[in-house]
C-alpha positions as CSV (number, residue, x, y, z in Angstrom):
1,M,63.4,12.7,47.3
2,K,67.1,12.5,47.5
3,I,69.4,13.6,50.3
4,W,71.3,15.4,47.6
5,R,69.2,18.2,47.7
6,K,68.8,21.7,45.9
7,A,70.1,24.3,48.5
8,T,67.3,27.2,49.7
9,S,67.3,30.4,48.2
10,A,69.0,31.6,51.7
11,Q,71.4,28.7,51.3
12,A,72.3,29.3,47.4
13,S,73.6,33.0,48.2
14,A,77.3,33.6,48.8
15,A,78.9,32.7,52.5
16,T,79.0,36.2,54.1
17,C,81.8,38.1,56.1
18,S,80.1,37.2,59.3
19,S,80.0,33.7,58.1
20,H,83.7,33.6,57.6
21,L,84.5,35.6,60.9
22,A,82.5,33.0,62.8
23,L,84.0,29.8,61.0
24,G,87.8,31.6,62.0
25,I,86.8,31.9,65.4
26,L,85.2,28.2,65.6
27,F,88.4,27.2,64.0
28,L,90.4,28.3,67.0
29,A,88.1,26.7,69.5
30,W,88.7,23.7,67.3
31,V,92.6,24.1,67.8
32,I,92.2,24.8,71.4
33,G,90.2,22.0,72.2
34,Q,92.3,19.5,70.2
35,C,95.3,21.0,72.1
36,Q,94.0,20.4,75.5
37,K,93.0,16.6,74.4
38,T,96.2,16.0,73.0
39,A,98.0,17.8,75.9
40,I,97.3,14.6,78.3
41,G,99.3,12.5,75.7
42,V,102.4,14.6,76.3
43,A,101.9,15.2,79.9
44,V,101.4,11.8,80.9
45,I,105.1,11.2,80.4
46,P,106.0,13.4,83.3
47,I,102.8,12.7,84.9
48,G,103.8,9.0,85.0
49,K,106.8,9.6,86.6
50,E,105.7,12.1,89.4
51,F,103.1,9.8,90.5
52,G,104.2,6.5,89.6
53,F,101.4,5.6,87.3
54,N,101.8,2.5,85.2
55,S,100.7,2.4,81.6
56,V,97.4,0.9,82.4
57,E,96.6,3.6,85.1
58,L,98.0,6.1,82.4
59,G,95.6,4.7,79.8
60,W,92.9,5.3,81.9
61,I,93.3,8.9,82.7
62,I,93.7,9.6,78.9
63,S,90.4,7.4,77.8
64,S,88.5,8.8,81.0
65,F,88.1,11.9,78.9
66,F,86.9,10.4,76.2
67,A,84.4,8.0,77.9
68,S,82.1,10.8,79.0
69,Y,82.9,12.6,75.5
70,A,81.8,10.2,73.5
71,I,78.0,9.7,75.5
72,V,77.6,13.4,75.2
73,T,78.6,13.8,71.5
74,F,75.8,11.5,70.6
75,F,72.8,13.6,72.1
76,G,74.8,16.9,71.7
77,G,73.9,16.7,67.9
78,M,70.7,16.7,68.6
79,V,70.7,19.4,71.4
80,A,72.4,21.8,68.4
81,D,69.3,20.7,65.9
82,R,66.9,21.8,68.3
83,Y,68.8,24.8,70.0
84,G,70.8,26.0,67.3
85,A,74.7,26.0,67.5
86,R,75.6,29.7,68.8
87,L,74.2,28.7,72.1
88,T,75.3,24.8,72.2
89,L,79.0,25.9,71.0
90,T,79.3,28.8,73.6
91,V,78.1,26.9,76.2
92,S,80.7,23.7,75.6
93,I,83.6,25.9,74.6
94,A,83.3,28.0,77.8
95,G,82.4,24.6,80.0
96,W,85.6,22.8,79.0
97,S,87.7,25.6,78.5
98,A,87.0,26.3,82.5
99,L,87.0,22.5,83.4
100,T,90.4,22.3,81.8
101,A,92.1,24.2,84.8
102,L,91.1,21.4,86.9
103,T,93.3,19.0,85.1
104,G,96.3,21.2,86.6
105,L,95.3,20.9,90.0
106,A,95.0,17.0,90.0
107,W,97.0,15.2,92.4
108,S,96.0,11.6,92.5
109,L,94.7,9.0,90.0
110,P,90.9,9.6,90.8
111,T,91.4,13.4,90.9
112,F,92.8,12.9,87.5
113,I,90.2,10.7,86.2
114,A,87.2,12.6,87.7
115,T,88.7,16.0,85.8
116,R,89.3,14.6,82.6
117,L,85.8,12.8,82.9
118,A,83.9,16.8,83.8
119,C,85.9,17.8,80.7
120,G,84.9,15.3,78.4
121,A,81.4,15.8,79.4
122,A,81.5,19.6,78.4
123,E,83.2,19.5,75.1
124,G,81.2,16.4,73.8
125,S,78.6,18.3,72.0
126,F,81.3,20.3,70.2
127,P,82.0,18.6,67.1
128,S,78.5,17.9,66.2
129,A,77.3,21.3,66.8
130,S,80.1,22.6,64.6
131,S,78.7,20.5,61.6
132,V,75.2,22.5,62.6
133,A,76.9,25.9,62.3
134,I,78.3,25.0,58.7
135,A,75.1,23.9,57.6
136,E,73.6,27.2,59.2
137,L,76.5,29.4,57.8
138,Y,77.1,28.0,54.4
139,P,75.3,26.5,51.2
140,I,75.5,22.9,50.5
141,D,78.3,23.4,47.7
142,Q,80.8,24.9,50.1
143,R,80.3,22.6,53.0
144,G,82.8,20.2,52.5
145,R,85.6,23.1,52.1
146,A,84.0,24.2,55.4
147,K,83.9,20.9,57.5
148,T,87.1,20.0,56.5
149,F,88.9,23.6,57.4
150,I,87.2,23.0,60.8
151,V,88.3,19.3,61.2
152,S,91.8,20.2,60.0
153,A,92.1,22.6,62.9
154,G,92.7,19.3,65.2
155,Q,96.0,18.7,63.2
156,I,97.0,22.6,63.8
157,G,96.0,21.9,67.7
158,I,98.3,18.6,67.8
159,G,101.3,20.3,66.3
160,V,100.9,23.4,68.5
161,S,99.9,21.5,71.7
162,T,103.2,18.9,71.6
163,L,105.3,22.0,71.4
164,V,103.5,24.1,74.2
165,V,103.4,21.0,76.3
166,A,107.1,20.0,75.6
167,A,108.0,24.0,76.3
168,F,105.9,24.1,79.4
169,I,107.3,20.6,80.8
170,A,111.1,21.9,80.3
171,T,110.3,25.5,82.1
172,L,107.6,25.9,84.2
173,G,105.6,22.4,84.5
174,W,103.0,20.6,82.8
175,R,100.2,22.2,85.0
176,Y,100.7,25.5,83.7
177,A,99.8,24.2,79.9
178,F,96.3,23.3,80.9
179,W,95.8,26.5,83.1
180,T,96.9,28.4,79.6
181,Y,94.2,26.8,77.4
182,S,92.0,27.3,80.0
183,A,92.1,31.0,79.8
184,V,92.5,31.2,75.9
185,G,89.5,29.0,75.4
186,I,87.0,31.3,77.8
187,V,88.2,34.4,75.5
188,I,87.6,32.4,72.4
189,A,83.8,31.3,73.7
190,A,83.0,34.9,74.5
191,A,84.4,36.1,70.9
192,F,82.2,33.2,69.3
193,W,79.0,34.1,71.1
194,V,79.3,37.9,69.9
195,S,80.2,37.1,66.4
196,Y,77.6,34.4,65.3
197,R,74.9,35.5,63.3
198,L,72.5,33.5,61.2
199,P,72.1,34.2,57.5
200,T,68.6,32.9,57.8
201,S,65.3,34.5,59.2
202,A,64.7,33.8,62.9
203,E,61.6,32.3,62.0
204,D,63.4,29.9,59.8
205,H,65.6,29.0,62.6
206,A,62.5,28.5,64.8
207,T,61.2,25.8,62.6
208,R,64.2,23.8,62.0
209,A,63.8,21.5,65.1
210,P,63.0,18.0,63.4
211,D,60.5,15.1,64.0
212,R,61.7,12.8,66.7
213,T,60.9,9.7,64.4
214,Q,62.9,11.2,61.4
215,T,65.7,11.6,63.7
216,L,65.6,8.1,65.0
217,R,65.1,6.7,61.6
218,I,68.1,8.4,60.6
219,V,70.0,7.7,63.4
220,R,69.3,3.8,62.4
221,S,69.8,4.5,58.5
222,K,72.5,2.1,56.9
223,L,74.4,5.0,56.1
224,A,74.8,6.5,59.7
225,I,75.6,2.7,60.8
226,I,78.5,2.4,58.2
227,M,79.4,5.9,59.3
228,F,79.6,4.7,63.2
229,L,81.9,1.7,62.0
230,I,84.5,3.6,59.9
231,Q,85.0,6.0,62.8
232,F,85.3,3.6,65.7
233,S,87.5,2.1,63.7
234,S,89.8,4.5,62.1
235,G,89.5,6.1,65.9
236,T,90.9,3.3,67.2
237,F,94.0,3.9,64.4
238,F,93.9,7.4,65.0
239,F,93.7,7.6,69.2
240,G,95.6,4.9,69.9
241,L,98.3,5.9,68.1
242,S,98.1,9.9,68.9
243,S,98.1,8.6,72.4
244,W,101.0,6.3,72.7
245,L,103.4,7.4,69.7
246,P,104.8,10.2,72.0
247,T,105.7,7.4,74.7
248,Y,107.1,5.0,71.7
249,W,109.4,7.8,70.1
250,V,111.0,8.4,73.8
251,Q,111.6,5.4,75.1
252,V,111.9,3.1,72.1
253,K,113.2,5.6,69.7
254,G,115.3,7.4,71.9
255,L,114.3,10.7,71.0
256,S,113.9,13.6,73.9
257,I,110.8,15.2,74.6
258,L,111.2,18.3,72.5
259,E,112.3,16.2,69.7
260,M,109.3,14.1,69.9
261,S,107.4,17.1,69.8
262,G,109.0,18.7,67.0
263,L,108.3,15.3,65.2
264,T,104.7,15.3,65.8
265,A,104.0,19.0,65.2
266,G,105.8,18.4,61.7
267,S,103.4,15.8,60.6
268,A,100.4,17.6,62.1
269,F,100.9,20.7,60.0
270,V,101.8,18.5,56.8
271,A,98.5,17.2,57.4
272,F,96.8,20.4,57.8
273,G,97.5,21.5,54.6
274,I,96.9,18.3,52.7
275,Q,93.7,18.3,54.4
276,N,92.2,21.3,53.2
277,Y,93.3,20.8,49.7
278,F,91.0,17.4,49.7
279,G,88.3,19.6,51.2
280,W,88.2,21.4,48.1
281,V,88.3,18.7,45.9
282,M,85.7,16.9,47.5
283,D,83.2,20.0,46.8
284,R,84.5,20.7,43.2
285,Y,85.4,17.2,41.6
286,L,83.8,14.2,44.2
287,P,80.3,14.9,45.1
288,Q,78.8,11.8,45.8
289,K,82.1,10.2,45.1
290,E,83.8,11.0,48.3
291,K,83.9,7.0,49.1
292,Y,86.6,6.5,46.9
293,L,88.7,8.8,48.5
294,V,87.9,7.3,52.0
295,L,89.0,4.1,50.5
296,A,92.3,5.4,49.1
297,S,93.6,7.2,52.4
298,L,92.7,4.2,54.4
299,L,94.9,2.1,52.2
300,I,97.9,4.6,52.1
301,S,97.8,5.3,56.1
302,V,98.6,1.1,56.4
303,F,101.8,1.5,54.1
304,G,102.7,4.7,55.9
305,L,102.0,3.0,59.4
306,Y,104.5,0.2,58.1
307,A,107.0,2.8,57.5
308,V,106.8,4.4,60.7
309,Y,107.8,1.1,62.5
310,T,110.5,-0.1,60.5
311,T,112.5,3.1,59.8
312,S,115.3,4.3,62.0
313,D,115.7,7.5,60.3
314,R,114.4,10.6,61.9
315,M,113.4,12.6,58.9
316,L,111.9,9.2,57.2
317,A,109.8,8.6,60.4
318,M,108.6,12.4,60.4
319,V,107.9,11.7,56.3
320,A,105.9,8.5,57.3
321,L,104.2,10.2,60.4
322,S,102.7,12.5,58.0
323,V,101.7,10.5,55.5
324,V,100.0,8.5,58.4
325,T,98.2,11.2,60.0
326,T,97.2,13.1,56.6
327,S,95.6,10.1,55.0
328,I,93.6,8.9,58.1
329,G,92.6,12.4,58.7
330,I,91.2,12.8,55.0
331,A,89.3,9.7,55.4
332,S,87.6,10.8,58.4
333,T,87.0,14.0,57.4
334,A,85.8,12.9,54.3
335,I,83.0,11.0,56.7
336,F,82.0,14.1,58.5
337,V,81.4,15.8,55.0
338,I,79.0,13.1,54.1
339,A,77.0,13.6,57.2
340,V,77.1,17.5,56.6
341,K,76.1,17.1,52.8
342,Y,73.8,14.1,52.5
343,F,71.3,14.1,55.2
344,P,68.2,16.1,55.9
345,K,67.9,19.8,57.2
346,G,67.5,19.4,60.9
347,T,69.1,16.0,61.2
348,I,72.9,17.0,60.6
349,G,73.6,17.4,63.9
350,A,72.2,14.2,64.7
351,A,74.0,12.1,61.9
352,T,77.4,13.9,63.2
353,G,76.6,12.7,66.5
354,V,76.7,9.1,65.3
355,A,79.4,9.2,63.5
356,N,81.4,11.1,66.2
357,F,80.0,8.6,68.8
358,G,81.8,6.0,67.0
359,Q,85.0,8.0,66.5
360,Q,85.0,9.0,70.3
361,S,84.0,5.3,71.7
362,A,87.2,4.2,69.9
363,A,89.1,7.3,71.8
364,V,87.7,5.2,75.1
365,V,88.9,2.0,74.0
366,A,91.9,2.4,71.8
367,P,94.7,4.3,74.8
368,L,93.6,1.2,76.8
369,V,94.0,-1.4,74.7
370,F,97.1,-0.2,73.2
371,G,98.6,0.3,77.0
372,Y,97.5,-3.4,77.4
373,F,99.3,-4.5,74.7
374,I,102.3,-2.6,75.7
375,K,102.3,-4.2,79.4
376,A,101.6,-7.6,78.1
377,F,104.4,-7.8,75.4
378,G,106.7,-6.5,77.9
379,G,107.3,-2.8,76.3
380,S,107.3,-3.9,72.7
381,Y,105.0,-1.9,70.3
382,L,104.9,-4.5,67.5
383,A,101.3,-6.0,68.9
384,V,100.0,-2.6,68.8
385,F,101.1,-1.7,65.4
386,V,99.8,-5.2,64.1
387,F,96.4,-4.3,65.8
388,A,96.4,-0.6,64.2
389,A,96.6,-2.1,60.7
390,A,93.8,-4.6,61.3
391,T,91.4,-1.8,62.6
392,V,92.2,0.2,59.0
393,V,91.4,-3.1,57.7
394,V,88.1,-3.2,59.1
395,A,87.3,0.5,58.5
396,F,88.0,-0.2,54.8
397,C,85.7,-3.0,54.5
398,A,83.0,-0.9,56.0
399,A,83.8,1.8,53.5
400,L,82.9,-0.5,50.7
401,A,79.5,-0.1,51.5
402,I,78.9,3.8,51.4
403,N,75.8,5.0,49.4
404,T,75.3,8.5,49.0
405,D,73.1,8.2,46.1
406,G,70.1,8.8,48.3
407,R,68.2,5.5,48.0
408,E,68.7,4.3,51.2
409,T,68.0,7.4,53.1
410,A,65.4,8.9,50.7
411,D,62.5,8.5,52.5
412,Y,63.9,10.3,55.6
413,S,64.2,13.5,53.9
414,D,62.1,16.6,55.0
415,A,59.9,18.6,53.0
416,S,63.4,20.5,52.3
417,A,64.8,18.0,50.6
418,T,63.1,18.2,47.0
């Protein structure tokens, strides 16, 4: 048996309007989720001034969210495999939306860390459960586009959030950004619950829960481990830079918070469009060849990073940052597409959970490590950029070992993988 399996008759049918509606609402949920995650990276600038936190303490505030997020995401995919995407996603969206409001009420380092830990735990199951939703809603030859569309929502979230938070900082204050995201998220959770409809029968859904032994073997498979390594390495690159680049633009390059926000937003919107194009390319031209897209994207991101560090022109800086954001986003998205396409039915959530656990574990480590480098080198960002480039090299080496022809995980396929 091969993991590249034939779709069932239900999967082979064209995606319905209800599937597209659910995907659209899920896209909005991903945007808001990314908004509230990104917001803290911009908000730490006024938060640091207001409370007198140093770079290491601000690193703890940023990383605390991802500590609980990473732990829950590993198991969240298994929960979605067993109980379905609708319930798992609705609880997750409503939970993190309610808890995001608490960040706006924090008054000390412990309360900032506690509220971010709680929010991260609530959101942890969201990415993996989203993959399960795509597998439920779309046939295999459309999942690459659907998954890319959802993941690229993160770019919109980055672009919107930096602008929104900057506007709130300049007017009402940073706390109102988190309260706004909280209110919008609650509305989206309700809309998702109402709109989500399975295209398969209730009986098929009820028999989907995987055997525990099969899930464990999937988690331990070579492909899953490679996915973890790539996402951890590229995640260190992405989250380290996204956490500290706003401060870099303001403190080193001399941009105002509004100028920095415009620069970040512009690169994110560019990345959104290009990522979705390559999602279509993966479905149309690169089945079982996603590996080469990952390798090319990682190489390009290193050259873009060098340009970001060396250029003094703001327009060139935006172009270079767009290259970095887009290329690393494509590489990461391709890994999630591999999880959605090449793992057996009933284990997609678990496989996505492994990949996302690697990425979110990096999100815990990266802000702290980058913050330490900045402090240790007296405010210089050179060590940060060198370290970021090194993480991409590690991801590239791991990507060389990707094999999606089914030989490594064929024995783990279920009866539907024929």
